C-alpha positions as CSV (number, residue, x, y, z in Angstrom):
1,M,26.2,6.0,4.6
2,A,27.1,4.9,1.1
3,N,24.9,2.2,-0.4
4,F,25.8,-0.2,-3.1
5,Y,23.6,-1.9,-5.7
6,I,25.3,-5.0,-7.0
7,N,24.9,-6.7,-10.4
8,P,27.2,-9.6,-11.5
9,N,28.9,-7.6,-14.3
10,N,30.5,-5.2,-11.8
11,V,30.0,-6.8,-8.5
12,V,33.7,-7.0,-7.7
13,H,34.2,-3.3,-8.4
14,E,31.0,-2.4,-6.5
15,L,32.1,-4.1,-3.2
16,P,33.8,-1.5,-1.0
17,K,37.3,-2.3,0.1
18,N,37.3,-1.2,3.7
19,N,36.9,-2.6,7.3
20,Q,33.4,-1.3,7.8
21,P,30.9,-4.1,8.6
22,K,28.7,-5.0,5.7
23,F,25.0,-5.8,5.6
24,F,24.3,-7.9,2.5
25,M,20.6,-7.9,1.5
26,F,19.8,-10.6,-1.1
27,G,16.6,-11.1,-3.1
28,V,15.9,-7.4,-3.7
29,P,13.0,-7.4,-6.2
30,S,13.2,-5.9,-9.7
31,Y,9.6,-6.9,-10.5
32,T,6.9,-4.3,-10.4
33,N,5.0,-5.2,-7.2
34,L,5.1,-1.9,-5.3
35,G,4.4,-3.6,-2.0
36,D,7.6,-5.6,-2.3
37,Q,9.5,-2.6,-3.6
38,A,8.3,-0.6,-0.6
39,I,9.6,-3.4,1.7
40,S,13.1,-3.2,0.1
41,L,13.1,0.5,0.4
42,A,12.0,0.3,4.1
43,E,14.7,-2.3,4.8
44,R,17.3,0.0,3.5
45,K,16.0,3.0,5.4
46,Y,15.8,0.9,8.6
47,I,19.4,-0.2,8.5
48,E,20.6,3.3,7.5
49,A,18.7,4.9,10.4
50,E,19.2,2.3,13.1
51,F,22.6,0.9,12.2
52,P,24.6,3.6,10.3
53,D,27.9,1.8,11.0
54,Y,26.9,-0.9,8.5
55,Q,27.6,-0.5,4.8
56,Y,24.3,-1.6,3.2
57,I,24.7,-3.6,0.0
58,E,21.7,-4.7,-2.0
59,I,21.7,-7.7,-4.4
60,V,18.9,-7.7,-6.9
61,E,17.1,-11.1,-7.1
62,E,18.2,-12.0,-10.6
63,D,21.8,-11.4,-9.5
64,D,21.7,-13.6,-6.4
65,D,23.4,-16.7,-8.0
66,A,26.3,-14.6,-9.4
67,A,26.7,-12.6,-6.3
68,I,26.9,-15.5,-3.8
69,P,30.4,-16.6,-4.7
70,V,31.7,-13.0,-4.8
71,V,30.2,-12.2,-1.4
72,K,31.4,-15.5,0.0
73,Q,35.0,-14.6,-1.0
74,C,35.0,-11.3,0.8
75,I,32.6,-11.8,3.8
76,T,34.0,-11.4,7.3
77,K,32.6,-12.6,10.7
78,Q,31.3,-9.1,11.5
79,D,29.1,-9.0,8.4
80,I,25.4,-9.8,8.3
81,V,23.5,-11.6,5.5
82,A,19.8,-11.1,5.0
83,F,17.1,-12.0,2.6
84,T,14.3,-9.5,1.8
85,G,10.9,-9.8,3.4
86,G,7.5,-10.1,2.0
87,G,4.7,-12.6,1.6
88,N,6.4,-15.3,-0.4
89,M,7.9,-17.9,2.0
90,G,6.5,-21.2,1.0
91,N,5.6,-23.1,-2.2
92,L,3.4,-20.5,-4.0
93,Y,6.3,-18.5,-5.2
94,L,9.1,-21.1,-5.7
95,N,11.6,-18.8,-7.4
96,H,11.8,-16.8,-4.2
97,E,11.9,-19.8,-2.0
98,R,14.6,-21.5,-3.9
99,A,16.8,-18.4,-3.8
100,R,16.2,-18.2,-0.1
101,R,17.3,-21.8,0.4
102,K,20.5,-21.2,-1.5
103,V,21.4,-18.0,0.5
104,F,20.6,-19.6,3.9
105,S,22.5,-22.8,3.3
106,T,25.6,-20.9,1.9
107,F,26.4,-18.3,4.6
108,T,26.2,-20.6,7.6
109,D,28.9,-18.8,9.6
110,N,27.3,-15.4,9.7
111,L,24.2,-14.0,11.3
112,T,21.6,-14.6,8.6
113,I,18.2,-12.9,8.8
114,S,15.1,-13.7,6.9
115,F,13.4,-10.3,7.0
116,P,9.6,-10.2,8.0
117,Q,7.7,-12.7,6.0
118,S,4.3,-14.5,5.8
119,I,4.6,-18.3,5.2
120,H,2.3,-20.7,3.4
121,F,3.2,-24.2,2.3
122,E,0.1,-25.8,0.8
123,D,-1.2,-28.9,2.6
124,N,-0.8,-31.2,-0.3
125,E,1.9,-33.4,-1.8
126,A,3.6,-30.5,-3.7
127,G,3.5,-28.2,-0.6
128,L,4.9,-30.9,1.8
129,Y,7.7,-31.8,-0.7
130,E,8.8,-28.1,-1.0
131,Q,8.5,-27.7,2.8
132,K,10.9,-30.6,3.3
133,L,13.4,-29.1,1.0
134,S,13.2,-25.7,2.8
135,Q,13.5,-27.5,6.2
136,E,16.7,-29.2,5.0
137,A,18.2,-26.0,3.6
138,Y,17.3,-23.8,6.6
139,Q,18.6,-26.4,9.1
140,K,22.1,-26.1,7.6
141,N,22.4,-22.6,9.0
142,P,22.7,-22.5,12.9
143,N,22.9,-18.6,12.7
144,L,19.7,-18.2,10.7
145,V,16.9,-16.2,12.3
146,L,13.4,-16.1,10.7
147,V,11.3,-13.0,11.2
148,A,7.5,-13.4,11.0
149,R,5.3,-10.4,10.2
150,D,2.0,-11.9,11.6
151,A,1.1,-14.2,14.4
152,Q,-0.1,-17.0,12.2
153,S,3.2,-17.0,10.3
154,Y,5.1,-16.8,13.7
155,H,3.5,-20.0,14.9
156,R,3.8,-21.8,11.5
157,M,7.5,-20.9,11.3
158,Q,8.1,-22.2,14.9
159,T,6.4,-25.5,14.1
160,T,8.0,-25.9,10.6
161,F,11.6,-25.0,11.3
162,N,14.2,-25.6,14.0
163,N,15.6,-22.1,13.5
164,K,15.0,-19.2,15.9
165,V,11.9,-17.2,15.1
166,I,11.1,-13.6,16.1
167,F,8.0,-11.4,15.5
168,T,7.9,-7.8,14.0
169,P,5.6,-5.8,11.7
170,D,6.0,-5.7,8.0
171,M,9.0,-3.4,7.3
172,V,6.9,-0.8,5.4
173,L,5.2,0.0,8.7
174,Y,8.6,1.4,9.8
175,M,8.3,4.2,7.2
176,K,7.2,7.6,8.2
177,S,3.6,8.7,7.5
178,V,2.9,11.6,5.2
179,N,0.3,14.4,5.4
180,W,0.2,16.2,2.1
181,K,-3.3,17.7,2.7
182,F,-4.5,17.1,-0.9
183,N,-8.2,17.5,-1.6
184,R,-9.6,14.0,-1.6
185,N,-12.0,12.9,-4.3
186,G,-13.0,9.4,-5.4
187,A,-12.7,5.8,-4.5
188,L,-9.7,3.6,-5.5
189,F,-10.2,-0.1,-5.9
190,V,-6.8,-1.8,-5.5
191,L,-7.4,-5.4,-6.4
192,R,-5.4,-8.6,-7.1
193,H,-5.3,-10.4,-10.4
194,D,-3.3,-13.4,-9.1
195,S,-3.9,-16.9,-7.5
196,E,-4.4,-15.3,-4.0
197,K,-7.6,-13.5,-5.1
198,V,-10.8,-14.6,-3.3
199,V,-13.0,-11.5,-3.1
200,K,-16.1,-11.9,-5.3
201,K,-17.0,-9.7,-8.2
202,S,-20.5,-9.4,-6.7
203,T,-19.1,-8.0,-3.5
204,I,-17.1,-5.4,-5.5
205,D,-20.2,-4.5,-7.5
206,S,-22.1,-4.0,-4.3
207,I,-19.5,-1.7,-2.9
208,K,-19.6,0.4,-6.1
209,D,-23.4,0.8,-5.6
210,I,-22.8,1.8,-1.9
211,L,-20.3,4.5,-3.0
212,G,-22.7,5.9,-5.6
213,N,-22.3,7.3,-9.1
214,E,-21.4,10.8,-8.0
215,R,-18.0,9.7,-6.8
216,P,-15.2,8.9,-9.4
217,V,-14.1,5.3,-9.2
218,K,-10.8,4.0,-10.4
219,R,-9.4,0.4,-10.3
220,V,-5.6,-0.3,-10.1
221,D,-3.3,-2.9,-8.6
222,T,-0.1,-2.4,-6.6
223,V,1.6,-4.4,-9.4
224,L,2.5,-1.8,-12.1
225,D,2.2,-2.4,-15.8
226,E,4.9,0.2,-16.4
227,P,7.9,0.3,-16.1
228,Q,8.9,-3.2,-16.9
229,K,11.6,-3.3,-14.2
230,I,12.3,-1.3,-11.0
231,T,15.8,-0.8,-9.5
232,P,17.0,0.4,-6.1
233,V,17.7,3.7,-7.9
234,T,14.1,4.2,-9.3
235,R,11.9,2.6,-6.6
236,E,11.6,5.5,-4.2
237,A,10.1,7.9,-6.7
238,L,7.6,5.2,-7.7
239,F,6.8,4.6,-4.0
240,D,6.2,8.4,-3.5
241,S,3.9,8.5,-6.5
242,E,1.9,5.7,-5.1
243,L,1.5,7.5,-1.8
244,E,0.5,10.6,-3.7
245,L,-2.2,8.6,-5.5
246,F,-3.5,7.3,-2.2
247,S,-3.4,10.7,-0.6
248,H,-5.9,12.0,-3.2
249,Q,-8.6,9.3,-2.4
250,E,-11.6,9.4,-0.1
251,I,-11.6,5.6,0.3
252,I,-9.5,2.6,-0.7
253,I,-11.1,-0.8,-1.3
254,T,-8.5,-3.5,-1.5
255,D,-7.5,-7.1,-1.0
256,R,-3.8,-6.1,-1.0
257,W,-2.1,-5.9,2.4
258,H,0.3,-3.2,1.2
259,A,-2.5,-1.1,-0.1
260,M,-3.8,-1.0,3.5
261,V,-0.3,-0.1,4.7
262,F,-0.1,2.7,2.1
263,S,-3.5,3.9,3.5
264,V,-2.1,3.9,7.0
265,L,0.9,6.0,5.9
266,T,-1.2,8.5,4.0
267,G,-4.2,8.7,6.5
268,T,-6.5,7.4,3.8
269,P,-9.7,5.5,4.8
270,C,-9.4,1.9,3.8
271,L,-11.3,-1.4,3.9
272,L,-9.3,-4.6,3.4
273,F,-10.6,-7.9,2.2
274,G,-8.8,-11.2,2.5
275,N,-6.5,-13.2,0.3
276,S,-6.4,-17.0,-0.1
277,Y,-4.4,-17.7,3.0
278,G,-5.1,-14.8,5.4
279,K,-1.8,-12.9,5.5
280,G,-3.5,-9.5,5.3
281,K,-6.2,-10.4,7.8
282,H,-3.7,-11.7,10.4
283,A,-1.3,-8.8,10.0
284,Y,-4.1,-6.3,10.4
285,F,-5.3,-7.8,13.7
286,D,-1.7,-8.0,14.9
287,W,-0.6,-4.5,14.1
288,L,-3.3,-2.2,12.7
289,E,-6.5,-2.9,14.5
290,H,-6.0,0.2,16.7
291,I,-5.8,2.6,13.7
292,N,-9.2,4.1,13.2
293,W,-9.3,4.9,9.5
294,V,-8.5,1.3,8.3
295,S,-10.5,-1.9,8.8
296,Y,-10.6,-5.5,7.8
297,T,-13.7,-7.4,6.7
298,D,-14.8,-10.9,5.5
299,E,-18.3,-9.7,5.1
300,E,-20.5,-10.3,2.0
301,D,-23.5,-8.6,3.5
302,T,-24.0,-5.3,1.8
303,E,-25.4,-3.5,4.8
304,R,-22.6,-4.5,7.1
305,I,-20.0,-3.5,4.5
306,K,-21.7,-0.2,4.2
307,Q,-21.4,0.4,7.9
308,Q,-17.7,-0.4,7.9
309,I,-17.1,1.9,4.9
310,N,-18.9,4.7,6.7
311,A,-17.0,4.1,9.9
312,V,-13.5,4.4,8.3
313,M,-14.6,7.4,6.1
314,E,-15.8,9.2,9.2
315,A,-12.8,8.3,11.4
316,K,-10.3,11.0,12.4
317,T,-6.6,10.4,11.8
318,H,-4.5,10.1,14.9
319,A,-0.9,9.6,15.9
320,Y,0.6,6.1,16.0
321,D,4.0,4.7,16.5
322,L,5.0,1.1,15.6
323,T,8.7,1.6,16.0
324,P,8.8,-0.1,19.4
325,D,7.4,-3.3,17.7
326,F,10.6,-3.7,15.8
327,K,12.6,-4.1,19.1
328,Q,13.2,-7.9,18.6
329,L,14.8,-7.2,15.2
330,H,16.8,-4.3,16.5
331,D,18.1,-6.3,19.4
332,L,19.1,-9.1,17.1
333,I,21.2,-6.9,14.9
334,A,22.7,-4.9,17.7
335,H,23.9,-8.0,19.5
336,N,25.9,-9.1,16.4
337,R,28.5,-6.4,17.1
């Protein structure tokens, strides 16, 4: 299936002139968060594999505004509009939320899908104000379906919006696992530098002591410093490089949800700490608690952390299959035909 990557300078030429149903994915990131890049890659692979009759068209986030009138001019009833998934529904990342509102309130005659998201509107004046704006925009679209990627978000979406809400894993968990059999050596700390960070430096220092000086330790983030920008053309190679990095490690220590997901895909032992509003914690207990080589903790007690680290490092990898958990999303798209 041919895929198209739209930008406003050539959007008219890029749009295919045929009768094939189109799947328009708005909000595709160009920023360097590999977790969000992996989501967009997984979304494309999901539609390609499960619904090959659709022509998949990606619209990079900075091109959303320019692409909306072009898509509106050519869209037909059989087409689907979607907005990429992630952890940015709410008032913490307003550029994404404003773009979502605009897309949802524009394409009101087509099935419109908000791909799996975590939601967090702060319980303060600013958060409640932005929540009201989102409620007004979402309510304009009777064909909008919200997909929650954790149970906490599922319940919050149901109580916040009047739209239909369904429940599936994060899209990256649709991706196939890899088993590259590299020699593993060292510990990788994959830690946030943003407003969601809550894990204490003293806790990280304690973990370094637990792991000992004989094991190489490296600190990174899933947000890359280079390159400056990622496109649908370049993201898969960067995703593969990240999986290769994880595949060389003995243990991952992280507060990034997607670092745990990458650990699942590569069979790498991982201990996940929380973020400011619990999106990783809730998603772990919803979808990954049965996977032996990854674990979640809120612990600050050194001895208990040590026990959890030892447990995941000693765990054997095993088969898993989360594909059935995407059934609600699959049925939603299938019934659009």
